[in-house]
C-alpha positions as CSV (number, residue, x, y, z in Angstrom):
1,X,-7.4,43.8,48.1
2,X,-6.1,44.9,51.5
3,X,-2.5,44.1,50.6
4,X,0.6,43.9,52.8
5,X,3.7,44.2,50.6
6,X,7.1,43.3,52.1
7,X,9.6,45.2,50.0
8,X,12.8,45.4,51.9
9,X,14.5,47.2,49.0
10,X,12.3,50.1,47.9
11,X,13.3,53.6,46.9
12,X,12.3,56.2,44.3
13,X,14.8,57.4,41.7
14,X,16.8,54.1,41.9
15,X,17.2,51.1,39.6
16,X,17.2,47.4,40.1
17,X,15.6,45.9,43.2
18,X,14.8,49.3,44.7
19,X,13.0,50.4,41.5
20,X,10.9,47.2,41.6
21,X,9.9,47.8,45.2
22,X,9.0,51.4,44.6
23,X,7.2,50.9,41.2
24,X,5.2,47.9,42.2
25,X,4.1,49.3,45.6
26,X,3.0,52.6,44.1
27,X,1.3,51.0,41.1
28,X,-0.6,48.6,43.3
29,X,-1.9,51.6,45.2
30,X,-2.9,53.4,41.9
31,X,-4.7,50.2,40.8
32,X,-7.0,50.6,43.8
33,X,-5.5,48.1,46.3
34,X,-5.3,49.2,49.9
35,X,-1.6,49.0,50.4
36,X,0.6,48.7,53.5
37,X,4.3,48.4,52.7
38,X,7.1,47.1,55.0
39,X,10.4,48.8,53.9
40,X,13.9,49.0,55.3
41,X,14.3,52.3,57.1
42,X,17.4,53.5,55.2
43,X,15.3,55.0,52.4
44,X,12.6,56.5,54.6
45,X,13.6,60.1,53.8
46,X,13.5,59.7,50.0
47,X,10.2,57.8,50.2
48,X,8.7,60.5,52.4
49,X,9.9,63.2,50.0
50,X,8.6,61.5,46.9
51,X,5.2,60.9,48.4
52,X,5.0,64.6,49.4
53,X,5.8,65.6,45.8
54,X,3.1,63.2,44.4
55,X,-0.3,63.7,45.9
56,X,-1.6,60.5,44.1
57,X,0.6,58.5,46.4
58,X,-1.3,59.6,49.5
59,X,-2.9,56.7,51.2
60,X,0.0,54.2,51.0
61,X,0.8,53.1,54.5
62,X,4.6,53.0,54.9
63,X,6.0,51.0,57.8
64,X,9.8,50.8,58.5
65,X,10.7,47.8,60.8
66,X,14.0,48.4,62.5
67,X,16.8,45.9,63.5
68,X,17.7,46.8,67.1
69,X,21.2,47.9,67.6
70,X,22.0,48.3,63.9
71,X,22.4,51.9,62.9
72,X,21.8,53.0,59.3
73,X,22.5,56.0,57.2
74,X,19.9,57.3,54.8
75,X,20.3,56.2,51.2
76,X,23.3,53.9,52.2
77,X,22.9,50.2,52.1
78,X,24.1,48.5,55.3
79,X,27.4,46.5,55.5
80,X,26.9,42.8,55.8
81,X,23.6,43.3,54.1
82,X,22.6,39.7,53.8
83,X,22.9,39.3,57.6
84,X,21.0,42.6,58.0
85,X,18.2,41.4,55.6
86,X,17.8,38.1,57.6
87,X,17.4,40.0,60.9
88,X,15.1,42.5,59.2
89,X,12.9,39.7,57.9
90,X,12.5,38.5,61.5
91,X,11.5,41.9,62.7
92,X,9.2,42.3,59.7
93,X,7.1,39.3,60.7
94,X,6.7,40.7,64.2
95,X,5.5,44.0,62.9
96,X,3.3,42.3,60.3
97,X,1.5,40.3,63.0
98,X,0.6,43.4,64.8
99,X,-0.6,45.1,61.6
100,X,-2.7,42.1,60.6
101,X,-4.4,42.0,64.0
102,X,-5.7,45.5,63.3
103,X,-6.1,45.6,59.5
104,X,-7.0,42.0,58.6
105,X,-5.2,41.8,55.3
106,X,-6.5,39.7,52.4
107,X,-3.0,38.7,51.3
108,X,0.7,39.4,52.0
109,X,3.2,39.8,49.2
110,X,7.0,39.1,49.6
111,X,8.3,41.3,46.8
112,X,11.9,42.3,47.4
113,X,14.5,41.0,47.6
114,X,13.2,39.0,44.7
115,X,15.9,36.3,44.9
116,X,15.3,32.6,45.4
117,X,18.0,32.6,48.0
118,X,16.4,35.4,50.1
119,X,14.1,34.2,52.9
120,X,10.7,35.3,54.0
121,X,8.8,34.3,57.1
122,X,5.5,35.9,56.2
123,X,3.8,32.5,55.8
124,X,3.5,32.6,59.6
125,X,0.7,35.2,59.3
126,X,-1.7,32.4,58.2
127,X,-3.1,34.4,55.3
128,X,-2.4,33.9,51.5
129,X,1.2,34.5,50.8
130,X,2.3,35.7,47.3
131,X,6.0,35.3,46.7
132,X,8.1,36.9,43.9
133,X,8.8,37.3,41.1
134,X,11.9,35.4,42.2
135,X,15.1,35.0,40.2
136,X,18.6,33.7,40.9
137,X,18.2,30.1,39.6
138,X,20.0,31.0,36.4
139,X,23.5,29.7,36.0
140,X,26.4,30.1,33.6
141,X,27.1,27.2,31.2
142,X,30.2,25.2,32.0
143,X,31.5,25.7,28.5
144,X,31.5,29.5,29.0
145,X,33.4,29.4,32.3
146,X,36.7,29.1,30.4
147,X,36.5,32.9,30.2
148,X,36.4,33.3,34.0
149,X,39.4,33.9,36.2
150,X,39.9,31.5,39.2
151,X,38.0,33.5,41.7
152,X,35.0,33.8,39.4
153,X,35.0,30.0,38.8
154,X,35.0,29.4,42.6
155,X,32.2,31.9,43.1
156,X,30.1,30.1,40.4
157,X,30.7,26.8,42.1
158,X,29.6,28.1,45.5
159,X,26.5,29.6,43.8
160,X,25.7,26.4,42.1
161,X,25.8,24.5,45.4
162,X,23.6,27.1,47.1
163,X,21.0,26.9,44.3
164,X,21.1,23.1,44.4
165,X,20.2,23.0,48.1
166,X,17.5,25.7,48.2
167,X,14.6,23.2,48.9
168,X,16.7,21.7,51.7
169,X,17.5,25.0,53.4
170,X,14.9,25.5,56.2
171,X,15.2,29.3,56.1
172,X,14.3,29.4,52.4
173,X,12.0,26.4,52.3
174,X,9.6,27.9,54.9
175,X,8.5,30.7,52.7
176,X,8.2,28.6,49.5
177,X,6.2,25.8,51.2
178,X,3.7,28.3,52.7
179,X,3.2,30.4,49.6
180,X,-0.1,30.3,47.9
181,X,1.6,31.2,44.6
182,X,5.3,31.6,43.6
183,X,6.1,33.8,40.7
184,X,9.5,33.1,39.1
185,X,11.3,35.2,36.5
186,X,12.7,32.3,34.4
187,X,12.3,28.6,33.8
188,X,15.7,28.2,35.4
189,X,14.5,29.3,38.8
190,X,11.4,27.2,38.5
191,X,13.5,24.1,37.9
192,X,15.1,24.6,41.3
193,X,11.8,24.1,43.1
194,X,10.3,20.8,44.2
195,X,7.3,19.3,42.3
196,X,4.7,20.6,44.8
197,X,6.2,24.1,44.5
198,X,6.3,24.0,40.8
199,X,2.6,23.3,40.6
200,X,1.9,26.7,42.2
201,X,4.6,28.6,40.2
202,X,4.0,31.1,37.4
203,X,6.7,32.5,35.1
204,X,6.5,36.3,35.2
205,X,9.2,39.0,34.5
206,X,9.0,41.8,37.1
207,X,10.0,44.6,34.7
208,X,7.8,47.3,33.5
209,X,7.9,50.7,31.7
210,X,6.0,53.9,32.5
211,X,5.1,54.4,28.8
212,X,6.5,54.6,25.3
213,X,9.5,56.7,24.4
214,X,9.5,59.2,21.5
215,X,10.2,57.7,18.0
216,X,13.9,56.8,17.4
217,X,15.6,59.2,14.9
218,X,17.4,57.8,11.9
219,X,21.0,57.0,12.6
220,X,23.4,59.1,10.5
221,X,26.0,57.5,8.3
222,X,29.3,56.8,10.0
223,X,31.0,54.1,12.1
224,X,28.7,51.4,13.4
225,X,28.3,51.8,17.2
226,X,27.5,49.1,19.8
227,X,26.5,49.8,23.4
228,X,26.9,47.8,26.6
229,X,25.6,49.1,29.9
230,X,25.8,47.3,33.2
231,X,28.0,46.5,36.2
232,X,31.4,45.3,35.2
233,X,31.2,41.9,36.9
234,X,32.5,38.7,35.5
235,X,29.1,37.2,34.8
236,X,27.7,40.3,33.0
237,X,29.6,39.2,29.9
238,X,31.4,42.4,28.9
239,X,34.5,40.3,28.2
240,X,32.4,38.4,25.5
241,X,31.3,41.7,24.0
242,X,35.0,42.8,23.7
243,X,35.9,39.4,22.0
244,X,33.0,39.8,19.6
245,X,34.2,43.3,18.7
246,X,37.7,41.9,18.0
247,X,36.1,39.6,15.5
248,X,33.8,42.2,14.0
249,X,36.5,44.8,13.3
250,X,38.1,42.4,10.8
251,X,35.1,43.1,8.6
252,X,34.1,46.6,9.9
253,X,37.4,48.2,11.0
254,X,35.7,51.4,12.3
255,X,33.1,49.6,14.4
256,X,33.0,51.0,18.0
257,X,31.8,49.7,21.4
258,X,30.8,51.9,24.2
259,X,30.9,50.3,27.7
260,X,29.0,52.1,30.4
261,X,29.5,50.8,33.9
262,X,31.9,50.2,36.7
263,X,32.9,47.2,38.7
264,X,35.6,44.8,39.8
265,X,36.3,43.7,36.2
266,X,37.1,47.1,34.8
267,X,40.9,46.7,34.8
268,X,40.7,43.2,33.2
269,X,38.4,44.5,30.5
270,X,40.6,47.5,29.7
271,X,43.6,45.1,29.5
272,X,41.7,42.8,27.2
273,X,40.8,45.8,24.9
274,X,44.5,46.7,24.7
275,X,45.5,43.0,24.1
276,X,43.2,42.7,21.1
277,X,44.3,46.1,19.8
278,X,40.9,47.7,20.4
279,X,41.9,50.6,22.6
280,X,40.8,53.0,19.8
281,X,37.6,51.2,19.2
282,X,36.2,51.1,22.8
283,X,35.1,53.9,25.0
284,X,34.9,53.1,28.7
285,X,32.4,55.3,30.6
286,X,32.3,54.5,34.4
287,X,28.9,56.2,35.1
288,X,26.2,58.3,33.5
289,X,23.1,60.0,34.7
290,X,20.0,58.2,33.3
291,X,19.1,61.0,30.9
292,X,22.6,60.8,29.3
293,X,22.3,57.0,29.0
294,X,19.0,57.6,27.2
295,X,21.0,59.7,24.7
296,X,23.3,56.8,24.1
297,X,20.4,54.5,23.4
298,X,19.4,56.8,20.6
299,X,22.9,57.3,19.1
300,X,23.9,53.6,18.8
301,X,23.0,50.8,16.4
302,X,22.7,47.8,18.7
303,X,22.7,47.1,22.4
304,X,25.0,44.2,23.3
305,X,24.2,42.3,26.5
306,X,25.9,38.9,26.7
307,X,25.0,38.3,30.4
308,X,25.5,34.8,31.6
309,X,22.8,34.6,34.3
310,X,20.7,37.8,34.7
311,X,17.3,37.0,36.1
312,X,15.6,39.7,34.1
313,X,17.7,42.5,32.6
314,X,16.2,46.0,33.1
315,X,18.7,47.6,30.6
316,X,17.5,45.2,27.9
317,X,13.9,46.4,28.2
318,X,15.1,50.0,28.5
319,X,17.1,49.7,25.3
320,X,14.1,48.2,23.5
321,X,11.9,51.0,24.6
322,X,14.2,53.4,22.7
323,X,13.9,51.3,19.6
324,X,17.5,49.9,20.1
325,X,17.7,46.3,19.0
326,X,19.4,43.9,21.5
327,X,21.9,41.2,21.0
328,X,21.9,38.7,24.0
329,X,22.7,35.1,24.8
330,X,20.0,32.4,25.1
331,X,20.3,32.5,28.9
332,X,18.3,33.9,31.7
333,X,15.9,36.8,31.7
334,X,17.2,38.6,28.6
335,X,16.2,35.6,26.5
336,X,12.7,35.8,28.1
337,X,12.3,39.5,27.2
338,X,13.7,39.5,23.7
339,X,11.9,38.3,20.6
340,X,13.3,37.4,17.2
341,X,11.8,40.6,15.7
342,X,13.4,42.8,18.3
343,X,17.0,41.6,18.3
344,X,19.3,38.6,18.1
345,X,19.5,35.7,20.6
346,X,22.9,33.9,20.2
347,X,23.0,30.2,21.0
348,X,25.5,29.0,23.6
349,X,25.0,25.2,23.7
350,X,28.3,23.4,23.4
351,X,30.2,26.6,22.6
352,X,33.1,28.1,24.6
353,X,33.7,31.8,25.0
354,X,35.6,32.2,21.8
355,X,33.0,30.4,19.8
356,X,30.1,32.4,21.3
357,X,31.9,35.7,20.6
358,X,32.5,34.6,17.0
359,X,28.9,33.7,16.6
360,X,27.8,37.0,18.1
361,X,30.1,38.9,15.7
362,X,28.6,37.1,12.7
363,X,25.1,37.9,13.8
364,X,26.0,41.6,14.4
365,X,27.6,41.9,11.0
366,X,24.6,40.4,9.2
367,X,22.4,43.0,10.8
368,X,24.7,46.0,10.3
369,X,25.3,44.9,6.7
370,X,21.6,45.3,5.8
371,X,20.2,48.6,6.9
372,X,16.7,47.6,6.2
373,X,17.1,44.7,8.7
374,X,18.3,47.1,11.4
375,X,15.3,49.3,10.8
376,X,12.9,46.3,11.0
377,X,14.5,45.2,14.3
378,X,14.2,48.8,15.7
379,X,10.5,48.8,15.0
380,X,10.2,45.3,16.6
381,X,12.1,46.5,19.6
382,X,9.6,49.4,20.2
383,X,6.7,47.0,19.7
384,X,8.1,44.5,22.2
385,X,8.7,47.2,24.8
386,X,5.1,48.2,24.5
387,X,4.1,44.9,26.0
388,X,5.7,45.8,29.3
389,X,3.7,48.8,30.5
390,X,4.1,48.9,34.2
391,X,0.4,49.4,35.1
392,X,-0.7,46.5,32.9
393,X,2.0,44.2,34.2
394,X,1.2,44.8,37.9
395,X,-2.6,44.5,37.3
396,X,-2.0,41.2,35.5
397,X,0.2,40.0,38.3
398,X,-2.3,40.5,41.1
399,X,-5.1,39.1,38.9
400,X,-3.1,35.9,38.5
401,X,-2.3,35.9,42.2
402,X,-6.0,36.4,43.2
403,X,-7.0,33.5,40.9
404,X,-4.5,31.1,42.5
405,X,-5.7,32.2,46.0
406,X,-9.4,31.7,45.0
407,X,-8.7,28.3,43.5
408,X,-6.8,27.2,46.6
409,X,-9.6,28.3,48.9
410,X,-12.0,26.2,46.7
411,X,-9.8,23.1,47.2
412,X,-7.6,23.3,44.1
413,X,-4.3,21.5,44.4
């Protein structure tokens, strides 16, 4: 296909949205599509350098629409970024029109931001529009908001209202109505869409891996070690992991938890660790280079990720790729990634924070108490990660999109 990809967030050597933009754009090119990419100019230098270092990326046509009067620094995200993104989307459609007049694209793909509350106006091009994968429709259960502070509760309420009005918001509705196909990361996001939009929606996690990791070495005898990695935000669930550890040490006094990440909740989490008498059982590490995080994946027994509304969960897939079984909640993207032979999914229905933490501690103990079970889950983790090879995922995605577009042209409704 002659494909125009709108990937506002796109940069090599990054994680999250920027990694999705970079990996999908470059993989589409490797798969043989003729790719033009619209990207925010604040990562132009790193993209140019990465392409110069990788001859196989020659042929990708990078275009950097600018917002007049808004100065940017390389590798630095702009202040008031949501406002900037909206203005950038307006400039992107203007640039896209000029490109389409010359190139005659087969389809246009709005890739990043991949959030259901992020607008796109690319439907104005009048060619098949692929949207997503989109996330953001996930929400924290009311019963688990008892563990939030007041500001967090208010933030969740505002987010709930925003999600509930998505199909009424003209800025958001335009892109969804004009899409030929909408890819959503979870059923939660799909449920936010109207019936007509749901008919052209496909569930698809955007994550992918470059390839398998070396086999996981056997863990030596010693204290059982749990790992959490992620931003320290109220909805990431590190406070639940700490409560679960407080329950677990009653049966395994030397159990340890490593928390890698930084964020607004750090002081609260450190205070909670002290309050539960866990200061000697928890190691807080604010940041690590990726290679050092990989070492931790190999040196711990379980990856604990009780996030309340992650749309996907890249660290979950990353942990699985190292043979590290995952413990998560039955919420959002992690639940979609994890299988019963690769980790433990803890139920949340009708449970408050204390009850969920206790249930998590019980599940962790059952696994750690039976070494053979831990070994089985480790093998299952590696096998599950093998189903997310990046090249296969991107190829499958565009095959599905092309099928939807062909069926629509033939009159499919």
